[in-house]
MOPAC internal coordinates of N, CA, C and O (Angstrom, degrees):
PM7 1SCF
backbone

  N    0.0000 0     0.00 0     0.00 0    0    0    0
  C    1.4778 1     0.00 0     0.00 0    1    0    0
  C    1.5412 1   107.95 1     0.00 0    2    1    0
  O    1.2310 1   118.41 1   152.56 1    3    2    1
  N    1.2444 1   120.64 1   -27.44 1    3    2    1
  C    1.4583 1   121.80 1   179.20 1    5    3    2
  C    1.4971 1   111.58 1   -58.71 1    6    5    3
  O    1.2310 1   121.38 1   140.26 1    7    6    5
  N    1.3814 1   114.97 1   -39.74 1    7    6    5
  C    1.4553 1   120.65 1  -178.48 1    9    7    6
  C    1.4976 1   115.00 1   -70.24 1   10    9    7
  O    1.2310 1   121.11 1   165.68 1   11   10    9
  N    1.3380 1   115.47 1   -14.32 1   11   10    9
  C    1.4916 1   119.54 1   179.00 1   13   11   10
  C    1.5018 1   112.78 1   -74.33 1   14   13   11
  O    1.2310 1   121.35 1   161.41 1   15   14   13
  N    1.3796 1   115.02 1   -18.59 1   15   14   13
  C    1.4684 1   120.67 1  -176.17 1   17   15   14
  C    1.4876 1   111.83 1    52.24 1   18   17   15
  O    1.2310 1   120.23 1  -123.82 1   19   18   17
  N    1.3089 1   117.16 1    56.18 1   19   18   17
  C    1.4834 1   120.67 1  -179.62 1   21   19   18
  C    1.4852 1   112.02 1    71.92 1   22   21   19
  O    1.2310 1   119.54 1  -146.31 1   23   22   21
  N    1.3051 1   118.48 1    33.69 1   23   22   21
  C    1.4685 1   125.66 1  -175.75 1   25   23   22
  C    1.5131 1   113.79 1    55.40 1   26   25   23
  O    1.2310 1   120.75 1  -148.92 1   27   26   25
  N    1.3763 1   116.17 1    31.08 1   27   26   25
  C    1.4255 1   120.32 1   176.74 1   29   27   26
  C    1.5328 1   113.04 1   -94.70 1   30   29   27
  O    1.2310 1   119.26 1   173.42 1   31   30   29
  N    1.3452 1   119.02 1    -6.58 1   31   30   29
  C    1.4674 1   123.70 1   178.43 1   33   31   30
  C    1.5165 1   105.97 1  -110.96 1   34   33   31
  O    1.2310 1   121.06 1   -54.80 1   35   34   33
  N    1.3276 1   115.58 1   125.20 1   35   34   33
  C    1.4167 1   120.63 1  -169.05 1   37   35   34
  C    1.5514 1   112.40 1   -69.96 1   38   37   35
  O    1.2310 1   119.68 1   133.40 1   39   38   37
  N    1.3861 1   118.22 1   -46.60 1   39   38   37
  C    1.4234 1   119.23 1  -177.64 1   41   39   38
  C    1.5242 1   115.88 1   -60.15 1   42   41   39
  O    1.2310 1   119.33 1   127.78 1   43   42   41
  N    1.3125 1   118.87 1   -52.22 1   43   42   41
  C    1.4544 1   119.53 1   174.37 1   45   43   42
  C    1.5048 1   115.53 1   -63.71 1   46   45   43
  O    1.2310 1   120.54 1   147.47 1   47   46   45
  N    1.2941 1   116.57 1   -32.53 1   47   46   45
  C    1.5024 1   121.78 1   179.64 1   49   47   46
  C    1.5078 1   106.92 1   -66.41 1   50   49   47
  O    1.2310 1   117.54 1   136.56 1   51   50   49
  N    1.3248 1   122.29 1   -43.44 1   51   50   49
  C    1.4416 1   124.13 1   176.43 1   53   51   50
  C    1.4925 1   111.56 1   -63.29 1   54   53   51
  O    1.2310 1   119.40 1   137.96 1   55   54   53
  N    1.3234 1   118.74 1   -42.04 1   55   54   53
  C    1.4315 1   123.79 1   178.86 1   57   55   54
  C    1.5249 1   108.69 1   -58.57 1   58   57   55
  O    1.2310 1   119.29 1   135.03 1   59   58   57
  N    1.3208 1   118.96 1   -44.97 1   59   58   57
  C    1.4649 1   121.11 1  -176.87 1   61   59   58
  C    1.5649 1   108.28 1   -67.64 1   62   61   59
  O    1.2310 1   120.02 1   137.67 1   63   62   61
  N    1.3247 1   117.57 1   -42.33 1   63   62   61
  C    1.4465 1   119.87 1  -179.15 1   65   63   62
  C    1.5464 1   111.52 1   -64.11 1   66   65   63
  O    1.2310 1   120.58 1   137.57 1   67   66   65
  N    1.3020 1   116.50 1   -42.43 1   67   66   65
  C    1.4744 1   121.36 1   178.91 1   69   67   66
  C    1.5869 1   106.55 1   -67.10 1   70   69   67
  O    1.2310 1   118.80 1   141.49 1   71   70   69
  N    1.2539 1   119.90 1   -38.51 1   71   70   69
  C    1.4704 1   122.72 1  -178.83 1   73   71   70
  C    1.5259 1   108.95 1   -65.63 1   74   73   71
  O    1.2310 1   120.08 1   133.98 1   75   74   73
  N    1.3212 1   117.46 1   -46.02 1   75   74   73
  C    1.4845 1   119.89 1   179.07 1   77   75   74
  C    1.5570 1   110.80 1   -64.42 1   78   77   75
  O    1.2310 1   120.47 1   135.55 1   79   78   77
  N    1.3289 1   116.71 1   -44.45 1   79   78   77
  C    1.4636 1   118.17 1   177.16 1   81   79   78
  C    1.4875 1   111.90 1   -60.42 1   82   81   79
  O    1.2310 1   119.37 1   134.93 1   83   82   81
  N    1.2546 1   118.81 1   -45.07 1   83   82   81
  C    1.5212 1   122.09 1   177.15 1   85   83   82
  C    1.5226 1   109.77 1   -58.82 1   86   85   83
  O    1.2310 1   119.93 1   131.22 1   87   86   85
  N    1.3340 1   117.73 1   -48.78 1   87   86   85
  C    1.4141 1   121.71 1  -176.92 1   89   87   86
  C    1.5581 1   110.70 1   -59.45 1   90   89   87
  O    1.2310 1   119.29 1   132.92 1   91   90   89
  N    1.3109 1   118.96 1   -47.08 1   91   90   89
  C    1.3969 1   122.40 1   179.81 1   93   91   90
  C    1.5586 1   112.27 1   -66.06 1   94   93   91
  O    1.2310 1   120.90 1   143.30 1   95   94   93
  N    1.3217 1   115.89 1   -36.70 1   95   94   93
  C    1.4801 1   118.18 1   174.68 1   97   95   94
  C    1.5358 1   111.27 1   -59.68 1   98   97   95
  O    1.2310 1   119.72 1   131.69 1   99   98   97
  N    1.3047 1   118.13 1   -48.31 1   99   98   97
  C    1.4652 1   121.53 1   179.42 1  101   99   98
  C    1.5468 1   112.77 1   -66.63 1  102  101   99
  O    1.2310 1   122.35 1   145.39 1  103  102  101
  N    1.3466 1   113.10 1   -34.61 1  103  102  101
  C    1.4532 1   118.14 1   173.93 1  105  103  102
  C    1.5474 1   110.16 1   -60.32 1  106  105  103
  O    1.2310 1   120.21 1   133.30 1  107  106  105
  N    1.2893 1   117.21 1   -46.70 1  107  106  105
  C    1.4446 1   120.75 1  -179.42 1  109  107  106
  C    1.5518 1   111.82 1   -62.24 1  110  109  107
  O    1.2310 1   120.09 1   143.77 1  111  110  109
  N    1.2963 1   117.44 1   -36.23 1  111  110  109
  C    1.4462 1   120.31 1   176.50 1  113  111  110
  C    1.5610 1   111.10 1   -65.29 1  114  113  111
  O    1.2310 1   120.41 1   139.53 1  115  114  113
  N    1.2517 1   116.83 1   -40.47 1  115  114  113
  C    1.4584 1   122.25 1   177.55 1  117  115  114
  C    1.5081 1   111.41 1   -62.16 1  118  117  115
  O    1.2310 1   121.14 1   140.96 1  119  118  117
  N    1.3083 1   115.42 1   -39.04 1  119  118  117
  C    1.4704 1   120.64 1  -175.10 1  121  119  118
  C    1.5192 1   111.43 1   -68.21 1  122  121  119
  O    1.2310 1   120.21 1   168.81 1  123  122  121
  N    1.3282 1   117.20 1   -11.19 1  123  122  121
  C    1.4687 1   119.63 1   175.92 1  125  123  122
  C    1.4722 1   112.30 1   -70.44 1  126  125  123
  O    1.2310 1   119.19 1   154.13 1  127  126  125
  N    1.3124 1   119.16 1   -25.87 1  127  126  125
  C    1.4561 1   122.27 1  -177.13 1  129  127  126
  C    1.4994 1   116.96 1  -122.24 1  130  129  127
  O    1.2310 1   118.79 1   169.03 1  131  130  129
  N    1.3243 1   119.91 1   -10.97 1  131  130  129
  C    1.4422 1   123.02 1  -179.01 1  133  131  130
  C    1.5294 1   110.92 1  -125.45 1  134  133  131
  O    1.2310 1   120.45 1   -28.43 1  135  134  133
  N    1.3219 1   116.75 1   151.57 1  135  134  133
  C    1.5043 1   119.93 1   177.65 1  137  135  134
  C    1.5609 1   111.06 1   -64.62 1  138  137  135
  O    1.2310 1   122.42 1   -33.19 1  139  138  137
  N    1.3056 1   112.97 1   146.81 1  139  138  137
  C    1.4524 1   120.62 1  -174.85 1  141  139  138
  C    1.5459 1   110.69 1   -61.92 1  142  141  139
  O    1.2310 1   117.91 1   138.13 1  143  142  141
  N    1.3106 1   121.59 1   -41.87 1  143  142  141
  C    1.4302 1   124.82 1   177.82 1  145  143  142
  C    1.5415 1   114.03 1   -54.79 1  146  145  143
  O    1.2310 1   121.83 1   131.40 1  147  146  145
  N    1.3079 1   114.09 1   -48.60 1  147  146  145
  C    1.4413 1   120.71 1  -177.89 1  149  147  146
  C    1.5580 1   108.89 1   -66.37 1  150  149  147
  O    1.2310 1   120.47 1   129.66 1  151  150  149
  N    1.2977 1   116.71 1   -50.34 1  151  150  149
  C    1.4494 1   124.35 1  -178.04 1  153  151  150
  C    1.5544 1   108.57 1   -56.76 1  154  153  151
  O    1.2310 1   119.93 1   132.85 1  155  154  153
  N    1.3446 1   117.73 1   -47.15 1  155  154  153
  C    1.4197 1   120.20 1  -175.46 1  157  155  154
  C    1.5240 1   110.49 1   -68.83 1  158  157  155
  O    1.2310 1   119.93 1   143.98 1  159  158  157
  N    1.3334 1   117.74 1   -36.02 1  159  158  157
  C    1.4443 1   121.77 1   178.86 1  161  159  158
  C    1.5318 1   109.27 1   -62.93 1  162  161  159
  O    1.2310 1   120.63 1   131.88 1  163  162  161
  N    1.3256 1   116.39 1   -48.12 1  163  162  161
  C    1.4582 1   120.60 1   179.67 1  165  163  162
  C    1.5446 1   112.17 1   -64.20 1  166  165  163
  O    1.2310 1   121.11 1   134.04 1  167  166  165
  N    1.3405 1   115.48 1   -45.96 1  167  166  165
  C    1.4611 1   120.05 1   179.97 1  169  167  166
  C    1.5075 1   111.28 1   -62.34 1  170  169  167
  O    1.2310 1   119.68 1   136.55 1  171  170  169
  N    1.3247 1   118.21 1   -43.45 1  171  170  169
  C    1.4454 1   120.64 1   178.11 1  173  171  170
  C    1.5149 1   112.54 1   -65.14 1  174  173  171
  O    1.2310 1   120.72 1   130.69 1  175  174  173
  N    1.3074 1   116.23 1   -49.31 1  175  174  173
  C    1.4484 1   118.83 1   179.66 1  177  175  174
  C    1.5084 1   115.77 1   -59.92 1  178  177  175
  O    1.2310 1   121.42 1   132.70 1  179  178  177
  N    1.3325 1   114.88 1   -47.30 1  179  178  177
  C    1.4571 1   119.84 1   178.11 1  181  179  178
  C    1.5092 1   111.17 1   -64.44 1  182  181  179
  O    1.2310 1   121.07 1   143.96 1  183  182  181
  N    1.3393 1   115.56 1   -36.04 1  183  182  181
  C    1.4945 1   120.21 1   178.45 1  185  183  182
  C    1.5156 1   112.16 1   -64.10 1  186  185  183
  O    1.2310 1   120.98 1   135.88 1  187  186  185
  N    1.3426 1   115.73 1   -44.12 1  187  186  185
  C    1.4606 1   119.19 1   179.12 1  189  187  186
  C    1.4912 1   110.44 1   -61.80 1  190  189  187
  O    1.2310 1   119.59 1   132.58 1  191  190  189
  N    1.3601 1   118.38 1   -47.42 1  191  190  189
  C    1.4351 1   122.43 1  -178.09 1  193  191  190
  C    1.5210 1   110.72 1   -63.11 1  194  193  191
  O    1.2310 1   119.94 1   134.51 1  195  194  193
  N    1.3063 1   117.72 1   -45.49 1  195  194  193
  C    1.5049 1   121.40 1  -178.18 1  197  195  194
  C    1.5481 1   111.18 1   -67.42 1  198  197  195
  O    1.2310 1   120.07 1   138.91 1  199  198  197
  N    1.3202 1   117.48 1   -41.09 1  199  198  197
  C    1.4617 1   116.98 1   178.71 1  201  199  198
  C    1.5107 1   112.47 1   -65.19 1  202  201  199
  O    1.2310 1   122.55 1   140.22 1  203  202  201
  N    1.3383 1   112.72 1   -39.78 1  203  202  201
  C    1.5160 1   116.17 1   176.86 1  205  203  202
  C    1.5015 1   111.01 1   -62.48 1  206  205  203
  O    1.2310 1   120.18 1   139.40 1  207  206  205
  N    1.3151 1   117.27 1   -40.60 1  207  206  205
  C    1.4833 1   119.78 1   177.35 1  209  207  206
  C    1.5366 1   111.68 1   -60.52 1  210  209  207
  O    1.2310 1   121.90 1   133.30 1  211  210  209
  N    1.2891 1   113.98 1   -46.70 1  211  210  209
  C    1.5326 1   119.22 1   178.10 1  213  211  210
  C    1.5046 1   109.15 1   -61.43 1  214  213  211
  O    1.2310 1   118.42 1   137.26 1  215  214  213
  N    1.3132 1   120.62 1   -42.74 1  215  214  213
  C    1.4443 1   121.85 1  -179.97 1  217  215  214
  C    1.5421 1   110.46 1   -64.91 1  218  217  215
  O    1.2310 1   119.96 1   141.24 1  219  218  217
  N    1.2566 1   117.68 1   -38.76 1  219  218  217
  C    1.5047 1   123.58 1   179.21 1  221  219  218
  C    1.5452 1   110.30 1   -65.51 1  222  221  219
  O    1.2310 1   121.55 1   131.14 1  223  222  221
  N    1.3250 1   114.64 1   -48.86 1  223  222  221
  C    1.4418 1   120.78 1  -178.16 1  225  223  222
  C    1.5289 1   116.41 1   -71.31 1  226  225  223
  O    1.2310 1   120.43 1   138.91 1  227  226  225
  N    1.3424 1   116.79 1   -41.09 1  227  226  225
  C    1.4669 1   118.34 1  -171.56 1  229  227  226
  C    1.5509 1   113.23 1  -112.04 1  230  229  227
  O    1.2310 1   119.27 1   162.41 1  231  230  229
  N    1.2889 1   119.00 1   -17.59 1  231  230  229
  C    1.4896 1   119.34 1  -176.61 1  233  231  230
  C    1.5260 1   113.12 1  -115.69 1  234  233  231
  O    1.2310 1   121.33 1  -179.59 1  235  234  233
  N    1.3190 1   115.06 1     0.41 1  235  234  233
  C    1.4924 1   117.71 1   175.71 1  237  235  234
  C    1.4834 1   114.66 1    77.19 1  238  237  235
  O    1.2310 1   119.47 1  -161.25 1  239  238  237
  N    1.2905 1   118.62 1    18.75 1  239  238  237
  C    1.4956 1   120.14 1   178.61 1  241  239  238
  C    1.5089 1   109.02 1   -67.90 1  242  241  239
  O    1.2310 1   120.06 1   -45.00 1  243  242  241
  N    1.3211 1   117.49 1   135.00 1  243  242  241
  C    1.4343 1   120.74 1   177.44 1  245  243  242
  C    1.5205 1   110.79 1   -98.69 1  246  245  243
  O    1.2310 1   120.67 1   -30.53 1  247  246  245
  N    1.2885 1   116.32 1   149.47 1  247  246  245
  C    1.4686 1   120.89 1  -176.19 1  249  247  246
  C    1.5305 1   105.24 1  -123.99 1  250  249  247
  O    1.2310 1   120.55 1   -50.30 1  251  250  249
  N    1.3291 1   116.55 1   129.70 1  251  250  249
  C    1.4732 1   120.24 1   174.51 1  253  251  250
  C    1.5243 1   105.95 1   -93.26 1  254  253  251
  O    1.2310 1   122.65 1    -3.20 1  255  254  253
  N    1.3291 1   112.52 1   176.80 1  255  254  253
  C    1.4903 1   119.66 1  -174.25 1  257  255  254
  C    1.5181 1   112.25 1   -61.37 1  258  257  255
  O    1.2310 1   117.74 1   135.79 1  259  258  257
  N    1.3454 1   121.91 1   -44.21 1  259  258  257
  C    1.4744 1   118.86 1   173.81 1  261  259  258
  C    1.4744 1   116.10 1   -58.11 1  262  261  259
  O    1.2310 1   119.16 1   143.87 1  263  262  261
  N    1.3497 1   119.21 1   -36.13 1  263  262  261
  C    1.4477 1   124.04 1   177.17 1  265  263  262
  C    1.5032 1   109.74 1   -63.81 1  266  265  263
  O    1.2310 1   120.21 1   132.02 1  267  266  265
  N    1.3383 1   117.20 1   -47.98 1  267  266  265
  C    1.4327 1   121.27 1   179.86 1  269  267  266
  C    1.5285 1   113.31 1   -61.96 1  270  269  267
  O    1.2310 1   121.14 1   139.01 1  271  270  269
  N    1.3828 1   115.43 1   -40.99 1  271  270  269
  C    1.4590 1   119.43 1   176.61 1  273  271  270
  C    1.4987 1   110.26 1   -63.33 1  274  273  271
  O    1.2310 1   119.32 1   134.66 1  275  274  273
  N    1.3157 1   118.91 1   -45.34 1  275  274  273
  C    1.4845 1   121.45 1   177.90 1  277  275  274
  C    1.5064 1   112.71 1   -59.95 1  278  277  275
  O    1.2310 1   119.96 1   138.83 1  279  278  277
  N    1.3013 1   117.69 1   -41.17 1  279  278  277
  C    1.4439 1   121.11 1   178.26 1  281  279  278
  C    1.5264 1   111.97 1   -64.58 1  282  281  279
  O    1.2310 1   121.74 1   139.52 1  283  282  281
  N    1.3509 1   114.28 1   -40.48 1  283  282  281
  C    1.4602 1   119.62 1   178.22 1  285  283  282
  C    1.5385 1   110.92 1   -63.64 1  286  285  283
  O    1.2310 1   120.46 1   140.41 1  287  286  285
  N    1.3005 1   116.72 1   -39.59 1  287  286  285
  C    1.4812 1   121.01 1   176.03 1  289  287  286
  C    1.5322 1   112.10 1   -63.79 1  290  289  287
  O    1.2310 1   119.75 1   142.29 1  291  290  289
  N    1.3105 1   118.08 1   -37.71 1  291  290  289
  C    1.4504 1   121.93 1   178.14 1  293  291  290
  C    1.5195 1   110.11 1   -66.43 1  294  293  291
  O    1.2310 1   120.51 1   135.79 1  295  294  293
  N    1.3166 1   116.62 1   -44.21 1  295  294  293
  C    1.4375 1   123.07 1   176.92 1  297  295  294
  C    1.5240 1   109.86 1   -62.06 1  298  297  295
  O    1.2310 1   121.43 1   137.89 1  299  298  297
  N    1.2858 1   114.86 1   -42.11 1  299  298  297
  C    1.5101 1   118.25 1   178.94 1  301  299  298
  C    1.4776 1   109.25 1   -61.78 1  302  301  299
  O    1.2310 1   119.75 1   136.53 1  303  302  301
  N    1.3166 1   118.08 1   -43.47 1  303  302  301
  C    1.4687 1   122.57 1  -179.51 1  305  303  302
  C    1.5261 1   110.87 1   -61.46 1  306  305  303
  O    1.2310 1   119.12 1   136.50 1  307  306  305
  N    1.2981 1   119.28 1   -43.50 1  307  306  305
  C    1.4521 1   121.31 1   176.44 1  309  307  306
  C    1.5081 1   111.99 1   -62.67 1  310  309  307
  O    1.2310 1   121.80 1   136.79 1  311  310  309
  N    1.3280 1   114.17 1   -43.21 1  311  310  309
  C    1.4984 1   118.11 1   175.48 1  313  311  310
  C    1.5005 1   115.20 1   -60.15 1  314  313  311
  O    1.2310 1   121.03 1   137.23 1  315  314  313
  N    1.3088 1   115.63 1   -42.77 1  315  314  313
  C    1.4653 1   119.09 1   176.57 1  317  315  314
  C    1.5131 1   112.98 1   -61.43 1  318  317  315
  O    1.2310 1   121.11 1   136.45 1  319  318  317
  N    1.3572 1   115.48 1   -43.55 1  319  318  317
  C    1.4589 1   117.91 1   177.48 1  321  319  318
  C    1.5533 1   111.67 1   -61.45 1  322  321  319
  O    1.2310 1   120.74 1   137.62 1  323  322  321
  N    1.3150 1   116.20 1   -42.38 1  323  322  321
  C    1.4542 1   119.85 1  -179.18 1  325  323  322
  C    1.5264 1   114.95 1   -70.61 1  326  325  323
  O    1.2310 1   120.73 1   140.40 1  327  326  325
  N    1.3124 1   116.22 1   -39.60 1  327  326  325
  C    1.4519 1   120.16 1  -172.81 1  329  327  326
  C    1.5306 1   114.11 1   -88.97 1  330  329  327
  O    1.2310 1   121.40 1   142.54 1  331  330  329
  N    1.3310 1   114.92 1   -37.46 1  331  330  329
  C    1.4994 1   117.33 1  -172.89 1  333  331  330
  C    1.5232 1   116.88 1  -110.69 1  334  333  331
  O    1.2310 1   119.87 1   163.46 1  335  334  333
  N    1.2771 1   117.85 1   -16.54 1  335  334  333
  C    1.4701 1   119.49 1  -178.38 1  337  335  334
  C    1.4935 1   113.25 1   -76.04 1  338  337  335
  O    1.2310 1   120.60 1   -48.90 1  339  338  337
  N    1.3316 1   116.45 1   131.10 1  339  338  337
  C    1.4745 1   119.82 1   175.33 1  341  339  338
  C    1.5244 1   111.24 1   -74.48 1  342  341  339
  O    1.2310 1   121.84 1   159.33 1  343  342  341
  N    1.3298 1   114.09 1   -20.67 1  343  342  341
  C    1.4760 1   118.71 1   179.33 1  345  343  342
  C    1.5429 1   109.73 1   -67.04 1  346  345  343
  O    1.2310 1   119.11 1   144.68 1  347  346  345
  N    1.2871 1   119.30 1   -35.32 1  347  346  345
  C    1.4990 1   122.38 1  -176.19 1  349  347  346
  C    1.5434 1   108.01 1   -79.12 1  350  349  347
  O    1.2310 1   119.05 1   137.30 1  351  350  349
  N    1.3071 1   119.41 1   -42.70 1  351  350  349
  C    1.4271 1   121.80 1  -175.52 1  353  351  350
  C    1.5334 1   109.50 1   -72.51 1  354  353  351
  O    1.2310 1   119.61 1   -29.25 1  355  354  353
  N    1.2853 1   118.35 1   150.75 1  355  354  353
  C    1.4801 1   122.41 1  -175.87 1  357  355  354
  C    1.5204 1   108.42 1   -91.10 1  358  357  355
  O    1.2310 1   120.10 1   180.00 1  359  358  357

C-alpha cells in the first residue's frame, strides 16, 4: 500500500486491490470448513508476520528485540492453532 502513494499510482493500486480480492476469496473458501474465530486468528497472525517480513526485507524497516519477540509469539500462536487444536484439524 505504501507504493500506491495514497492510491494515486495506478499499477501499485491495482496490485493492492487484486491482492485484497484474492485474499478475501481464499478466506471465504477456508470459512466453509473452519470456524471464523480460528480462521481469522490464523489469517491475522500470519498476515502481521508476513507484512513485517516484507517491510523488513524491502522497505528497510528495523525491528528491535521487543518487536521480534512479539512476532515470534504471534507465529507460535498460529503454530499452536494449526498443530494442536482439534478445531483446526478435520
